[in-house]
MARFI-864985 format. One record per residue (C-alpha): residue number from 0; residue in one letter; x, y, z. Coordinates in steps of 0.05 Angstrom, whole numbers. Example, Ala and Ser with C-alpha at 12.3 -4.5 7.8 and 13.67 -1.06 7.14 Angstrom:
<pts>
[pt 0 "A" [246 -90 156]]
[pt 1 "S" [273 -21 143]]
</pts>
This chain:
<pts>
[pt 0 "M" [-3 10 -1]]
[pt 1 "V" [57 44 18]]
[pt 2 "A" [88 34 -48]]
[pt 3 "T" [22 40 -86]]
[pt 4 "L" [11 111 -54]]
[pt 5 "T" [89 125 -69]]
[pt 6 "K" [73 113 -142]]
[pt 7 "I" [16 176 -139]]
[pt 8 "F" [47 219 -98]]
[pt 9 "G" [122 220 -123]]
[pt 10 "L" [186 188 -84]]
[pt 11 "E" [197 253 -47]]
[pt 12 "H" [128 243 -7]]
[pt 13 "L" [152 168 15]]
[pt 14 "T" [143 196 94]]
[pt 15 "L" [71 219 75]]
[pt 16 "A" [53 155 38]]
[pt 17 "E" [73 115 101]]
[pt 18 "D" [38 171 156]]
[pt 19 "V" [-36 156 118]]
[pt 20 "V" [-28 76 116]]
[pt 21 "Q" [-4 86 195]]
[pt 22 "E" [-64 124 210]]
[pt 23 "A" [-117 82 166]]
[pt 24 "L" [-86 14 208]]
[pt 25 "A" [-97 55 267]]
[pt 26 "R" [-164 75 243]]
[pt 27 "A" [-184 4 235]]
[pt 28 "L" [-157 -19 297]]
[pt 29 "Q" [-213 31 330]]
[pt 30 "T" [-267 18 288]]
[pt 31 "W" [-265 -62 274]]
[pt 32 "P" [-276 -85 349]]
[pt 33 "F" [-333 -44 351]]
[pt 34 "Y" [-366 -55 278]]
[pt 35 "G" [-328 -128 257]]
[pt 36 "V" [-277 -139 207]]
[pt 37 "P" [-295 -119 130]]
[pt 38 "E" [-297 -175 82]]
[pt 39 "N" [-237 -145 56]]
[pt 40 "P" [-191 -119 97]]
[pt 41 "A" [-138 -97 59]]
[pt 42 "A" [-194 -57 15]]
[pt 43 "W" [-216 -19 72]]
[pt 44 "I" [-142 -3 96]]
[pt 45 "M" [-135 15 25]]
[pt 46 "R" [-199 61 16]]
[pt 47 "A" [-181 93 80]]
[pt 48 "S" [-113 113 67]]
[pt 49 "R" [-148 135 -4]]
[pt 50 "N" [-188 187 35]]
[pt 51 "L" [-131 212 79]]
[pt 52 "A" [-90 224 25]]
[pt 53 "L" [-142 263 -13]]
[pt 54 "D" [-145 307 45]]
[pt 55 "V" [-81 327 46]]
[pt 56 "V" [-66 334 -24]]
[pt 57 "R" [-131 383 -18]]
[pt 58 "R" [-100 423 39]]
[pt 59 "Q" [-31 427 18]]
[pt 60 "K" [-3 484 -31]]
[pt 61 "T" [52 429 -45]]
[pt 62 "F" [3 384 -90]]
[pt 63 "R" [-34 441 -122]]
[pt 64 "D" [-1 433 -193]]
[pt 65 "K" [-10 357 -184]]
[pt 66 "E" [-89 354 -157]]
[pt 67 "P" [-128 342 -216]]
[pt 68 "E" [-82 272 -237]]
[pt 69 "I" [-69 246 -155]]
[pt 70 "V" [-148 265 -146]]
[pt 71 "R" [-155 223 -216]]
[pt 72 "L" [-121 163 -184]]
[pt 73 "M" [-139 165 -125]]
[pt 74 "D" [-216 174 -147]]
[pt 75 "R" [-225 101 -182]]
[pt 76 "E" [-301 80 -187]]
[pt 77 "S" [-294 13 -150]]
[pt 78 "P" [-353 -44 -170]]
[pt 79 "A" [-372 -48 -100]]
[pt 80 "P" [-354 -23 -23]]
[pt 81 "D" [-307 -76 -11]]
[pt 82 "A" [-264 -90 -77]]
[pt 83 "A" [-191 -63 -81]]
[pt 84 "I" [-183 -7 -100]]
[pt 85 "F" [-129 -16 -144]]
[pt 86 "P" [-118 -89 -172]]
[pt 87 "G" [-68 -137 -145]]
[pt 88 "Q" [-21 -141 -198]]
[pt 89 "E" [-12 -71 -200]]
[pt 90 "I" [6 -70 -123]]
[pt 91 "T" [55 -127 -140]]
[pt 92 "D" [87 -81 -188]]
[pt 93 "D" [97 -20 -141]]
[pt 94 "T" [122 -71 -85]]
[pt 95 "L" [184 -90 -138]]
[pt 96 "R" [190 -12 -162]]
[pt 97 "M" [197 -5 -83]]
[pt 98 "M" [248 -60 -76]]
[pt 99 "F" [289 -38 -136]]
[pt 100 "V" [278 44 -96]]
[pt 101 "C" [308 15 -33]]
[pt 102 "C" [370 -18 -67]]
[pt 103 "H" [392 34 -111]]
[pt 104 "P" [472 40 -115]]
[pt 105 "L" [467 117 -92]]
[pt 106 "I" [427 93 -22]]
[pt 107 "P" [487 85 20]]
[pt 108 "A" [494 7 29]]
[pt 109 "E" [480 0 115]]
[pt 110 "A" [411 38 104]]
[pt 111 "R" [389 -6 40]]
[pt 112 "V" [364 -63 87]]
[pt 113 "V" [328 -19 143]]
[pt 114 "L" [292 37 93]]
[pt 115 "A" [271 -38 59]]
[pt 116 "L" [251 -66 129]]
[pt 117 "K" [217 0 141]]
[pt 118 "T" [177 7 79]]
[pt 119 "L" [166 -50 55]]
[pt 120 "C" [157 -92 117]]
[pt 121 "G" [130 -49 156]]
[pt 122 "F" [173 -54 215]]
[pt 123 "S" [181 4 265]]
[pt 124 "V" [247 45 276]]
[pt 125 "T" [240 5 351]]
[pt 126 "E" [238 -62 313]]
[pt 127 "I" [298 -47 273]]
[pt 128 "A" [338 -21 322]]
[pt 129 "R" [320 -80 365]]
[pt 130 "A" [347 -127 303]]
[pt 131 "F" [403 -95 289]]
[pt 132 "L" [422 -78 359]]
[pt 133 "T" [437 -6 359]]
[pt 134 "S" [397 55 382]]
[pt 135 "E" [334 77 353]]
[pt 136 "A" [354 147 338]]
[pt 137 "A" [420 117 291]]
[pt 138 "I" [359 72 256]]
[pt 139 "A" [319 138 243]]
[pt 140 "K" [385 168 223]]
[pt 141 "R" [391 124 172]]
[pt 142 "L" [319 119 150]]
[pt 143 "T" [325 197 147]]
[pt 144 "R" [391 201 103]]
[pt 145 "A" [375 144 57]]
[pt 146 "K" [294 180 39]]
[pt 147 "Q" [339 253 38]]
[pt 148 "R" [385 213 -28]]
[pt 149 "I" [321 191 -59]]
[pt 150 "R" [297 270 -53]]
[pt 151 "E" [377 298 -80]]
[pt 152 "A" [385 237 -134]]
[pt 153 "R" [315 246 -159]]
[pt 154 "I" [315 169 -160]]
[pt 155 "P" [258 141 -205]]
[pt 156 "F" [193 95 -179]]
[pt 157 "E" [214 49 -229]]
[pt 158 "I" [242 -29 -249]]
[pt 159 "P" [306 -19 -286]]
[pt 160 "A" [330 -47 -351]]
[pt 161 "G" [384 -81 -392]]
[pt 162 "E" [447 -79 -349]]
[pt 163 "E" [420 -36 -299]]
[pt 164 "L" [375 -86 -280]]
[pt 165 "S" [420 -136 -273]]
[pt 166 "R" [468 -92 -230]]
[pt 167 "R" [410 -62 -188]]
[pt 168 "L" [383 -140 -169]]
[pt 169 "D" [447 -164 -133]]
[pt 170 "G" [434 -103 -87]]
[pt 171 "V" [359 -127 -83]]
[pt 172 "L" [379 -203 -74]]
[pt 173 "Q" [435 -187 -20]]
[pt 174 "S" [391 -142 17]]
[pt 175 "L" [331 -205 22]]
[pt 176 "Y" [387 -246 33]]
[pt 177 "L" [406 -202 92]]
[pt 178 "L" [339 -191 108]]
[pt 179 "F" [322 -269 118]]
[pt 180 "N" [391 -277 153]]
[pt 181 "E" [372 -225 210]]
[pt 182 "G" [311 -275 218]]
[pt 183 "Y" [336 -341 209]]
[pt 184 "K" [389 -321 270]]
[pt 185 "A" [370 -257 306]]
[pt 186 "S" [428 -206 327]]
[pt 187 "G" [397 -197 397]]
[pt 188 "G" [343 -203 430]]
[pt 189 "D" [297 -257 468]]
[pt 190 "R" [285 -304 400]]
[pt 191 "L" [333 -340 364]]
[pt 192 "V" [290 -344 309]]
[pt 193 "R" [240 -286 282]]
[pt 194 "E" [204 -318 228]]
[pt 195 "E" [159 -269 213]]
[pt 196 "V" [233 -235 184]]
[pt 197 "C" [242 -296 153]]
[pt 198 "S" [167 -300 125]]
[pt 199 "E" [164 -225 92]]
[pt 200 "A" [241 -244 53]]
[pt 201 "I" [209 -301 22]]
[pt 202 "R" [145 -261 8]]
[pt 203 "L" [187 -207 -26]]
[pt 204 "T" [237 -253 -57]]
[pt 205 "S" [175 -297 -85]]
[pt 206 "L" [146 -235 -112]]
[pt 207 "L" [216 -219 -143]]
[pt 208 "A" [228 -292 -182]]
[pt 209 "E" [152 -295 -209]]
[pt 210 "H" [172 -226 -252]]
[pt 211 "P" [210 -225 -317]]
[pt 212 "A" [259 -177 -279]]
[pt 213 "G" [276 -217 -231]]
[pt 214 "H" [264 -287 -263]]
[pt 215 "Q" [338 -302 -252]]
[pt 216 "P" [380 -359 -237]]
[pt 217 "R" [402 -329 -182]]
[pt 218 "T" [336 -308 -151]]
[pt 219 "H" [304 -381 -152]]
[pt 220 "A" [372 -393 -117]]
[pt 221 "L" [368 -346 -69]]
[pt 222 "L" [286 -365 -56]]
[pt 223 "A" [313 -443 -53]]
[pt 224 "L" [366 -424 3]]
[pt 225 "M" [311 -387 49]]
[pt 226 "L" [255 -447 39]]
[pt 227 "L" [300 -499 52]]
[pt 228 "N" [322 -468 126]]
[pt 229 "A" [253 -452 139]]
[pt 230 "A" [220 -513 130]]
[pt 231 "R" [273 -530 193]]
[pt 232 "F" [239 -476 235]]
[pt 233 "P" [195 -524 275]]
[pt 234 "T" [254 -562 299]]
[pt 235 "R" [316 -497 308]]
[pt 236 "V" [288 -494 378]]
[pt 237 "D" [252 -544 440]]
[pt 238 "P" [182 -520 471]]
[pt 239 "D" [232 -482 519]]
[pt 240 "G" [257 -438 471]]
[pt 241 "N" [333 -474 486]]
[pt 242 "L" [372 -483 409]]
[pt 243 "L" [371 -554 387]]
[pt 244 "R" [434 -566 341]]
[pt 245 "L" [425 -606 285]]
[pt 246 "R" [437 -673 305]]
[pt 247 "E" [382 -667 366]]
[pt 248 "Q" [331 -639 312]]
[pt 249 "D" [268 -682 289]]
[pt 250 "R" [269 -686 220]]
[pt 251 "S" [205 -720 213]]
[pt 252 "R" [173 -641 230]]
[pt 253 "W" [207 -608 187]]
[pt 254 "L" [163 -579 139]]
[pt 255 "Q" [165 -617 80]]
[pt 256 "P" [116 -579 32]]
[pt 257 "M" [169 -525 34]]
[pt 258 "V" [217 -563 31]]
[pt 259 "A" [194 -592 -39]]
[pt 260 "R" [181 -517 -66]]
[pt 261 "G" [261 -510 -39]]
[pt 262 "M" [279 -562 -84]]
[pt 263 "F" [239 -538 -147]]
[pt 264 "H" [266 -467 -149]]
[pt 265 "L" [337 -503 -138]]
[pt 266 "A" [322 -534 -204]]
[pt 267 "Q" [303 -470 -229]]
[pt 268 "S" [360 -434 -208]]
[pt 269 "A" [404 -495 -257]]
[pt 270 "A" [376 -451 -315]]
[pt 271 "G" [427 -431 -362]]
[pt 272 "D" [507 -431 -344]]
[pt 273 "E" [508 -386 -278]]
[pt 274 "I" [524 -401 -211]]
[pt 275 "S" [534 -349 -149]]
[pt 276 "E" [539 -350 -78]]
[pt 277 "Y" [461 -371 -73]]
[pt 278 "H" [466 -432 -121]]
[pt 279 "L" [523 -459 -75]]
[pt 280 "Q" [495 -450 -5]]
[pt 281 "A" [433 -477 -25]]
[pt 282 "G" [459 -535 -51]]
[pt 283 "I" [488 -553 19]]
[pt 284 "A" [416 -531 49]]
[pt 285 "A" [392 -584 3]]
[pt 286 "C" [441 -630 37]]
[pt 287 "H" [422 -618 90]]
[pt 288 "C" [347 -634 81]]
[pt 289 "A" [363 -691 32]]
[pt 290 "A" [384 -735 88]]
[pt 291 "P" [339 -770 129]]
[pt 292 "D" [383 -775 187]]
[pt 293 "Y" [443 -722 212]]
[pt 294 "E" [491 -792 202]]
[pt 295 "S" [473 -803 135]]
[pt 296 "T" [485 -731 116]]
[pt 297 "D" [533 -721 54]]
[pt 298 "W" [587 -675 86]]
[pt 299 "R" [639 -705 35]]
[pt 300 "Q" [591 -659 -22]]
[pt 301 "I" [575 -606 31]]
[pt 302 "L" [653 -594 45]]
[pt 303 "S" [652 -596 -33]]
[pt 304 "L" [610 -537 -42]]
[pt 305 "Y" [642 -501 10]]
[pt 306 "D" [709 -502 -29]]
[pt 307 "R" [678 -473 -82]]
[pt 308 "L" [633 -424 -40]]
[pt 309 "V" [699 -399 -9]]
[pt 310 "E" [714 -380 -88]]
[pt 311 "F" [663 -328 -81]]
[pt 312 "D" [664 -320 -11]]
[pt 313 "D" [732 -317 21]]
[pt 314 "S" [710 -279 89]]
[pt 315 "P" [737 -318 152]]
[pt 316 "V" [652 -339 173]]
[pt 317 "V" [656 -381 112]]
[pt 318 "A" [716 -407 127]]
[pt 319 "L" [696 -430 197]]
[pt 320 "N" [635 -459 155]]
[pt 321 "R" [686 -493 120]]
[pt 322 "A" [717 -520 185]]
[pt 323 "V" [661 -545 216]]
[pt 324 "A" [644 -596 150]]
[pt 325 "L" [717 -608 145]]
[pt 326 "A" [714 -643 217]]
[pt 327 "E" [658 -682 201]]
[pt 328 "V" [702 -713 141]]
[pt 329 "N" [768 -716 175]]
[pt 330 "G" [762 -708 251]]
[pt 331 "P" [762 -650 296]]
[pt 332 "R" [834 -642 290]]
[pt 333 "A" [828 -634 228]]
[pt 334 "G" [776 -576 245]]
[pt 335 "I" [818 -540 296]]
[pt 336 "E" [885 -530 235]]
[pt 337 "A" [832 -507 190]]
[pt 338 "V" [811 -450 239]]
[pt 339 "N" [869 -439 263]]
[pt 340 "A" [900 -425 183]]
[pt 341 "I" [839 -379 167]]
[pt 342 "Q" [862 -314 144]]
[pt 343 "N" [847 -252 189]]
[pt 344 "L" [828 -296 241]]
[pt 345 "Q" [831 -244 296]]
[pt 346 "S" [762 -204 267]]
[pt 347 "L" [728 -268 287]]
[pt 348 "E" [761 -251 366]]
[pt 349 "S" [686 -231 380]]
[pt 350 "Y" [655 -273 350]]
[pt 351 "H" [619 -326 397]]
[pt 352 "L" [609 -373 343]]
[pt 353 "L" [682 -380 339]]
[pt 354 "H" [700 -409 410]]
[pt 355 "A" [640 -446 401]]
[pt 356 "V" [662 -491 351]]
[pt 357 "L" [728 -492 375]]
[pt 358 "G" [696 -518 437]]
[pt 359 "E" [660 -574 403]]
[pt 360 "F" [716 -592 363]]
[pt 361 "E" [759 -602 429]]
[pt 362 "S" [709 -638 466]]
[pt 363 "R" [698 -692 408]]
[pt 364 "L" [780 -689 424]]
[pt 365 "N" [758 -705 509]]
[pt 366 "H" [797 -646 518]]
[pt 367 "A" [746 -624 568]]
[pt 368 "R" [787 -567 600]]
[pt 369 "A" [804 -542 540]]
[pt 370 "A" [736 -546 506]]
[pt 371 "A" [702 -521 577]]
[pt 372 "G" [742 -454 569]]
[pt 373 "H" [722 -446 495]]
[pt 374 "F" [660 -453 523]]
[pt 375 "R" [664 -397 572]]
[pt 376 "K" [688 -357 518]]
[pt 377 "S" [626 -362 470]]
[pt 378 "L" [583 -345 521]]
[pt 379 "Q" [611 -281 545]]
[pt 380 "L" [605 -257 489]]
[pt 381 "A" [536 -291 459]]
[pt 382 "E" [474 -240 462]]
[pt 383 "I" [420 -290 446]]
[pt 384 "K" [388 -330 509]]
[pt 385 "S" [372 -393 484]]
[pt 386 "E" [447 -393 459]]
[pt 387 "Q" [470 -376 528]]
[pt 388 "A" [432 -431 561]]
[pt 389 "F" [459 -475 500]]
[pt 390 "L" [532 -458 521]]
[pt 391 "A" [524 -458 591]]
[pt 392 "K" [497 -534 590]]
[pt 393 "R" [563 -546 560]]
[pt 394 "I" [605 -514 601]]
[pt 395 "Q" [567 -555 659]]
[pt 396 "D" [579 -619 616]]
[pt 397 "C" [651 -609 612]]
[pt 398 "E" [661 -592 680]]
[pt 399 "K" [636 -653 692]]
[pt 400 "K" [667 -690 653]]
[pt 401 "A" [743 -660 668]]
[pt 402 "S" [728 -672 736]]
[pt 403 "G" [721 -749 725]]
[pt 404 "P" [680 -800 761]]
</pts>
């Protein structure tokens, strides 16, 4: 709705579009409990937003020259009170246009995902700040800077074409990837998984994959990665919210229809000769989903995919994940050697998973004291309560083992 109203008012009035939709939602909360939920809630909210927007148009001099055209667009005849004011496909196209606006290369990189969360997913500044472990003032500043850049650069409300489409599509995919990752493993807060964030990322990526502008192998690969990982949501934590490792998860509870969708899009991603890091990550996720149990996981294939992935992304985090796969194939000592060989390893010193991985390797070697030391370091750095509880339990187990019978 924000995207559709932005198309009418112009990108320079993005904040106005957000305001009228927010006010319409507030009115729905006030009136629906008394009068009942309308047959088409989305149409009701869009109609209320339209009426609020028209009031603004008729009040403000800013829109004096645009008023006839805006009123014409806003006053479209509808066949019934609850009928949609704008066709579904039109809203879909406007959403896609807004995706490309949010990810325009002229917008600062750190502001793109924040802008997408705010305008496309409806997240509040407070929610975004909590997700990124920063202050509301910092997030508000990023949003202000992004909107100011949109005005100054006169960024068009369009889906680009040709080479410009390819360049911008990579930015859109990266933002959607980061959005999903934030939900899949939250940066902080009480919950390890924020399924609503992942659902938004899947919804937006699905829209992109269905549109000619986004119907590319790398889009399908990213969607496959999201779906295959999201299929494991029911088993990532226990009923008390405690973290469950992959080997501890009940695979019979994995969402098989979502796995099937993921495999379908992975097959779609094989068109042409393009390969991206999303293809490789989706391939790794597919190996996990295809294994009936942990013991039958094809770790050699996973290691092979990680070997290729480091050619695309030589970051220490990818190298750490590769070390985990290597340890499954060649044993924990090989895993430790691989970790010690990571370039720029010191950049992971504040990354709690580095110490958790080393703790697991040492534990498997029956080095209980060394393992406990790594787990303690990881616990000091962990932000999520379920991870803290998991690490505390690992420390306790190691201490018992170290003290002997």
